[in-house]
C-alpha positions in Angstrom: -24.7 136.1 -68.7 -28.0 134.9 -70.0 -29.6 132.3 -67.7 -28.4 129.0 -69.2 -31.2 127.0 -67.6 -33.8 129.3 -69.0 -32.1 129.3 -72.4 -31.9 125.5 -72.6 -35.6 125.3 -72.0 -36.3 127.9 -74.7 -37.5 126.1 -77.8 -37.3 127.9 -81.2 -40.7 129.2 -82.3 -40.2 127.4 -85.6 -39.2 123.7 -84.9 -36.3 122.4 -86.9 -38.3 119.4 -87.8 -40.4 121.6 -90.0 -37.4 122.6 -92.2 -36.3 119.6 -94.3 -32.8 120.9 -94.9 -32.0 121.3 -91.2 -32.3 117.5 -90.9 -29.2 117.0 -93.1 -26.0 115.5 -91.9 -23.0 117.3 -93.2 -19.5 115.9 -92.9 -20.9 113.4 -90.4 -22.6 116.0 -88.2 -26.0 117.6 -88.0 -26.0 120.8 -90.0 -25.9 124.0 -87.9 -27.2 126.7 -90.2 -26.1 130.2 -89.1 -26.3 132.2 -92.4 -29.9 133.3 -92.5 -28.9 137.0 -93.0 -27.8 135.7 -96.4 -30.6 133.4 -97.1 -33.0 131.6 -94.7 -34.2 128.0 -94.9 -37.7 126.9 -96.0 -40.4 125.3 -93.8 -42.3 122.4 -95.3 -45.4 124.7 -95.6 -43.6 126.9 -98.2 -42.3 124.0 -100.2 -45.7 122.3 -100.2 -47.5 125.5 -101.3 -45.2 125.9 -104.3 -45.4 122.3 -105.3 -49.2 122.4 -105.1 -49.2 125.4 -107.4 -47.1 123.7 -110.0 -49.1 120.5 -109.7 -52.6 121.9 -109.8 -52.8 125.5 -111.2 -49.7 126.5 -113.1 -50.5 128.9 -115.8 -49.3 132.4 -116.7 -51.1 135.2 -114.9 -53.1 138.1 -116.3 -53.3 136.4 -119.7 -55.7 133.5 -119.8 -59.4 133.1 -119.2 -59.5 129.4 -118.7 -60.0 127.8 -115.2 -56.4 127.2 -114.0 -55.3 130.6 -115.4 -57.9 132.4 -113.4 -56.9 130.3 -110.3 -53.3 131.3 -110.8 -54.4 134.9 -111.1 -56.3 134.6 -107.8 -53.4 133.0 -106.0 -50.9 135.5 -107.3 -52.9 138.5 -106.3 -53.8 136.9 -102.9 -50.0 136.8 -102.3 -49.7 140.5 -103.0 -52.5 141.3 -100.5 -50.9 139.0 -97.9 -47.5 140.6 -98.2 -49.1 144.0 -98.1 -50.9 143.2 -94.9 -47.7 141.8 -93.4 -46.0 145.2 -93.6 -49.1 147.3 -92.8 -49.5 148.7 -96.4 -52.6 150.9 -96.5 -53.4 149.9 -100.2 -51.6 146.6 -100.9 -53.6 146.0 -104.1 -51.8 148.9 -105.8 -48.8 149.6 -103.7 -47.0 146.2 -103.5 -44.7 145.6 -106.5 -43.2 142.1 -107.0 -39.5 142.2 -108.2 -36.9 139.5 -108.4 -35.2 140.6 -105.2 -34.6 143.6 -102.9 -31.8 144.8 -105.1 -34.0 145.1 -108.1 -36.6 146.9 -105.9 -34.0 149.5 -104.8 -32.8 149.9 -108.4 -36.4 150.5 -109.5 -36.6 153.4 -107.1 -33.3 154.8 -108.2 -33.9 154.5 -111.9 -37.6 155.4 -112.0 -38.2 157.9 -109.2 -34.6 159.1 -109.2 -34.3 159.7 -112.9 -37.7 161.5 -113.0 -37.0 163.7 -110.0 -33.2 164.3 -109.4 -31.1 166.8 -111.3 -27.6 168.0 -111.2 -26.7 169.4 -107.8 -29.5 167.6 -106.0 -28.5 165.9 -102.8 -29.0 162.2 -101.7 -28.2 161.2 -98.1 -27.1 157.7 -97.4 -25.3 155.9 -94.5 -22.1 154.1 -93.9 -24.1 151.0 -92.9 -25.7 150.5 -96.3 -25.6 147.3 -98.3 -24.3 147.8 -101.8 -27.8 147.4 -103.1 -28.7 150.8 -101.5 -25.4 152.4 -102.5 -24.4 151.4 -106.0 -27.7 152.5 -107.7 -27.3 156.0 -106.2 -23.6 156.1 -107.0 -24.5 155.3 -110.6 -27.2 157.9 -110.7 -24.9 160.5 -109.1 -22.3 159.9 -111.8 -24.9 160.2 -114.5 -26.7 163.2 -113.1 -24.1 165.1 -111.1 -25.7 164.5 -107.8 -24.2 165.3 -104.4 -24.0 162.4 -102.0 -23.9 163.0 -98.2 -23.2 160.3 -95.6 -24.4 159.5 -92.1 -21.4 158.0 -90.3 -21.2 155.2 -87.8 -20.0 156.0 -84.3 -17.7 154.0 -82.0 -20.8 152.3 -80.4 -21.7 150.9 -83.9 -24.7 153.1 -84.2 -25.5 155.8 -86.8 -24.1 159.2 -85.7 -27.1 161.5 -85.7 -25.5 164.4 -83.9 -25.8 166.6 -87.0 -28.9 165.0 -88.6 -30.7 168.3 -89.2 -27.7 169.8 -91.0 -27.3 166.6 -93.1 -30.9 166.5 -94.2 -31.0 170.2 -95.1 -31.7 170.5 -98.8 -31.7 166.8 -99.4 -34.1 165.3 -102.0 -33.8 161.6 -101.0 -32.7 159.7 -97.9 -31.8 156.0 -98.2 -31.3 154.1 -94.9 -31.2 150.4 -93.9 -33.6 149.5 -91.1 -31.1 146.9 -89.8 -27.4 146.4 -90.7 -26.6 143.1 -92.4 -23.1 143.3 -90.9 -23.3 144.5 -87.3 -26.9 143.8 -86.5 -27.6 147.4 -85.5 -31.3 148.3 -85.6 -31.3 151.9 -86.8 -33.6 154.7 -85.5 -35.3 154.8 -88.8 -38.5 156.6 -87.8 -36.4 159.4 -86.2 -34.4 159.8 -89.5 -37.6 159.7 -91.6 -39.2 162.5 -89.5 -36.2 164.7 -90.0 -36.0 163.9 -93.7 -39.7 164.6 -94.3 -39.4 167.9 -92.4 -36.7 168.8 -94.9 -39.0 167.8 -97.8 -37.1 164.6 -98.7 -38.4 161.2 -99.9 -37.3 158.3 -97.7 -36.2 154.8 -98.9 -35.9 151.9 -96.5 -33.8 148.8 -97.1 -35.8 146.3 -95.1 -34.1 143.2 -96.3 -32.9 142.4 -92.8 -35.6 144.0 -90.7 -38.8 142.7 -92.3 -38.0 139.1 -91.5 -37.2 139.7 -87.9 -39.1 142.8 -86.6 -42.7 143.9 -86.6 -42.9 146.1 -89.7 -45.5 148.8 -90.3 -44.7 151.2 -93.1 -46.8 153.9 -91.5 -45.0 153.8 -88.2 -41.6 153.6 -89.9 -42.4 156.7 -92.0 -40.8 155.4 -95.1 -42.0 156.3 -98.6 -40.5 153.1 -100.1 -39.3 149.9 -98.6 -37.6 147.0 -100.3 -37.2 143.4 -99.0 -36.6 139.8 -100.3 -38.6 136.6 -99.7 -35.4 134.4 -99.4 -34.4 136.1 -96.1 -37.9 135.5 -94.6 -38.4 131.7 -95.1 -39.5 132.2 -98.7 -38.0 131.3 -102.1 -35.3 133.0 -104.0 -36.3 134.9 -107.2 -38.9 137.3 -105.7 -38.5 140.6 -103.8 -41.0 143.3 -102.9 -41.1 147.0 -103.3 -43.7 148.9 -101.4 -44.2 152.5 -102.2 -46.8 155.2 -101.4 -49.4 155.1 -104.2 -49.1 158.7 -105.2 -45.4 158.4 -105.7 -45.8 155.1 -107.7 -48.5 156.7 -109.8 -46.2 159.5 -110.9 -43.2 157.4 -111.7 -42.4 156.1 -115.2 -42.1 152.4 -115.8 -38.8 150.7 -114.9 -38.8 148.0 -117.6 -40.8 147.7 -120.8 -42.5 144.6 -122.2 -45.6 142.5 -121.9 -48.0 143.1 -119.0 -46.8 146.6 -118.1 -48.7 148.3 -121.0 -52.3 149.5 -121.6 -51.6 150.2 -125.3 -48.7 150.2 -127.7 -48.6 152.2 -131.0 -45.9 153.0 -133.6 -45.5 156.4 -131.9 -45.4 155.3 -128.3 -47.2 153.4 -125.5 -49.5 153.9 -122.5 -48.4 152.2 -119.3 -50.7 149.9 -117.3 -52.2 150.8 -114.0 -50.6 149.9 -110.6 -49.1 147.6 -109.7 -48.6 146.0 -113.2 -46.9 149.1 -114.6 -43.8 147.9 -112.8 -44.1 144.1 -113.5 -43.0 143.7 -117.1 -43.0 140.1 -118.5 -44.0 136.9 -116.7 -43.7 137.5 -113.0 -42.3 135.1 -110.4 -45.7 133.3 -109.9 -44.6 130.2 -108.0 -42.3 132.4 -105.9 -45.3 134.7 -105.0 -47.1 131.6 -103.8 -44.0 130.8 -101.7 -43.8 134.2 -100.1 -47.5 134.1 -99.3 -46.9 130.8 -97.5 -43.9 132.3 -95.7 -45.7 135.3 -94.4 -48.6 133.1 -93.3 -46.0 131.0 -91.4 -44.3 134.0 -89.8 -47.7 135.5 -88.9 -48.8 132.4 -87.1 -45.6 132.5 -85.0 -46.1 136.3 -84.4 -43.7 139.1 -84.5 -43.5 139.4 -80.7 -42.5 135.7 -80.4 -39.9 136.0 -83.1 -38.3 139.1 -81.6 -38.4 137.7 -78.1 -36.7 134.4 -79.1 -34.0 136.1 -81.2 -33.3 138.7 -78.6 -32.8 136.0 -75.9 -30.7 133.9 -78.2 -28.6 136.8 -79.4 -27.9 137.7 -75.7 -26.8 134.1 -75.1 -24.6 134.2 -78.1 -22.9 137.5 -77.2 -22.3 136.3 -73.6 -21.1 132.9 -74.6 -18.6 134.1 -77.2 -17.3 136.9 -74.9 -16.9 134.6 -71.9 -15.2 131.8 -73.8 -12.8 133.8 -75.9 -12.3 137.1 -74.2 -10.0 139.5 -76.1 -9.2 136.8 -78.7 -12.5 137.4 -80.3 -13.8 140.8 -81.5 -17.5 141.2 -82.0 -18.5 144.0 -84.4 -21.7 145.7 -83.3 -23.4 146.8 -80.1 -22.4 144.7 -77.1 -26.0 144.3 -75.8 -29.3 143.5 -77.4 -30.5 147.0 -77.0 -31.3 148.0 -80.6 -29.4 145.0 -81.9 -30.5 141.9 -83.8 -29.0 138.4 -84.2 -26.4 139.3 -86.9 -23.0 138.7 -85.3 -19.9 139.6 -87.2 -16.6 138.7 -85.6 -12.9 138.3 -85.9 -10.9 135.6 -84.1 -7.2 136.2 -83.3 -5.4 136.7 -86.5 -7.2 133.9 -88.4 -8.6 135.0 -91.7 -12.4 134.9 -91.8 -12.4 132.5 -94.8 -10.1 130.1 -93.0 -12.3 130.3 -89.9 -15.4 129.6 -91.9 -13.8 126.6 -93.5 -12.9 125.1 -90.1 -16.4 125.7 -88.9 -17.7 124.0 -92.0 -15.8 120.9 -90.9 -18.0 120.9 -87.9 -21.1 121.4 -90.0 -21.5 125.0 -88.9 -22.5 127.3 -91.7 -21.4 131.0 -91.4 -20.6 133.6 -94.0 -17.2 135.1 -94.5 -16.4 138.2 -96.6 -17.2 141.9 -96.9 -21.0 141.1 -96.9 -21.6 143.6 -99.7 -20.9 146.5 -97.4 -17.3 147.6 -98.3 -17.7 151.2 -96.9 -18.7 149.8 -93.5 -15.8 147.3 -93.6 -13.5 150.3 -94.1 -15.1 152.1 -91.2 -14.6 148.9 -89.0 -10.9 148.8 -90.1 -11.1 145.3 -91.7 -11.5 143.8 -95.1 -13.8 141.0 -94.1 -15.5 139.3 -91.1 -17.0 136.0 -90.2 -20.7 136.4 -89.6 -23.2 134.1 -87.8 -26.8 135.1 -88.1 -29.7 133.7 -86.1 -33.4 133.1 -87.0 -36.5 131.4 -85.8 -35.2 127.9 -86.1 -31.9 128.4 -84.2 -31.4 127.4 -80.6 -28.8 127.3 -77.8 -27.2 124.1 -79.3 -26.4 126.0 -82.5 -24.6 128.8 -80.6 -22.7 126.2 -78.6 -21.7 124.4 -81.8 -20.4 127.8 -83.2 -18.4 128.4 -80.0 -17.0 124.8 -80.1 -16.0 125.3 -83.8 -14.2 128.6 -83.0 -12.3 126.8 -80.3 -11.3 124.1 -82.7 -10.0 126.7 -85.1 -8.0 128.2 -82.2 -6.4 124.8 -81.6 -5.7 124.2 -85.3 -4.0 127.5 -85.9 -2.3 127.6 -82.6 
């Protein structure tokens, strides 16, 4: 078991006092927020940055030449550069596309790159760990175009089964893989898969919605051609996501949506698209949200990826040990049993209590967890369940949060007998 004395001394790298919502009292108890895999909370720095923008320089971007419009332009494009640097983008000025979320970013790849490059009989390789956002767009395109879909399975150790990877990638045009499971916390061997895919001539798409907030991310080291992620899982606001793509691929892709801002010229007989990145940013973009994600990546960068990973690894180990020792066989944890290639996303089942009932009992104790299929129904079927309860850790969680979770599960056991 993790050293309790050491863990009690371990302070979260992001103090709870810097997150206004974490000071709330819910049902007479301090809130214990364990649902960051769904949406994280916001530090005061993010809230202040967005408020300052609205109060001092709100104007539409790339349209006005007056002072505050030019200031809004500068702040918006500075956010793009900051996000690009955060993931090691070689050319963030042109390669970082702002979307409304990671789901839209993945749909952009499917409908722009996919429609332009995939034909009947072409093969797309996905995994049984994927979130619906990296499944449904390809299922839709497969139905439209007559594509073949192949699947990388999940083995009994809750890892991707790569025993036949070379055979699976043979003849594949695109490979879509999550870098971290939103259900079982598994960190996938993404770079290994990307190397095999590229050797077979495939384009590689990463779902980074879970990994980018928690792990040091460098798109070059990953070997992806596209990566999608969302601000709201990394201390930023809802309403903005990011697609990074290699410039040569983005240049060759047709626009995803039509409207203002994404054109160079419009005529009765057609239009000419704008240059990157604006070709893919039709209409008024999420300006305040871009300011928010800029503040979020600055906040995370000050903490440092190593400190984030170290804290979450230690806290995850404590959680796994605590839950296992307190509940034994009554509680089943889905995912690798140790922190080797595993992050702080902990899905579990307790006795025969339905996950939704368990989540409601935990709510009575102020503990926030998610219950459901987590937008990953193929993985649920592989696990042999229809739903799980899920606790997910982040930079502001500590040992007391894990203990509150365990106490709440024990209370559920008492209630249901």
